[in-house]
N, C-alpha and C positions, 0 to 999 in steps of 0.2 A: 210863369217859373218856368214855365215848360222851355222855353227856347232858351233861356237862360241855363240851366240845370244842362241841358243837352251840349250847350258850349261850354260849359264847364267840365261835364265828361269829354267833351273831343279833346281840350286841352289838356287834360291827363292822360288820355290816351297816347296823346302825341308825346307825353314827355317818357310816357312810362314804357313805350314801344321799343321793338327793337328795329334794326335796320331792315330787315329781312321784312316787319308788318308795316311798317312803313312805305317799302318797296312795293308790296302784294295790295296795300290801301289807294295807293294811288295810282297803279295800273287797273284795278278796279274805277277809280273815279275815271279814267280815261276814257275807258270802253263807256262806262254811262254817260257821259259827255257826248260821246258819238251818237248815243241813241235818243238822248233827253232833246225836248220840242218846248216848253214852256222855260221863259225868259228867265222867271223868276227864280225855278230850280235849275234851270243854268246856271247862273248866277251864285249861286248857293255852293254847287258842285265846284265851281271854279275857284270861291274863297275859300271852302276847304282843301281843295288840292294845292291850293298857293301855301298856306301855312304849313300844310305836309312837304311839299316843295321846300320851304325855308328851314325846317328841321331838317331835313337832308343835309342842307347845304349846312347849316351851323353845324352838323355833326362831322362833315368832312371836313370844312374849318378847323375845327378844334384838335384835329387826330395830326 
């Protein structure tokens, strides 16, 4: 249940976050990706980054 719950919470956060919060989290992930070495952790971080950037793009298109 842990991973599924975490992803559910992540998607809820993405839906409810402000544009500023999305940009801050994106920047944090970009910073972390530059420091990470484990390929599995990097893949997870890139996945989260991709979902955040998809939401940013979707919001830009809707405006």
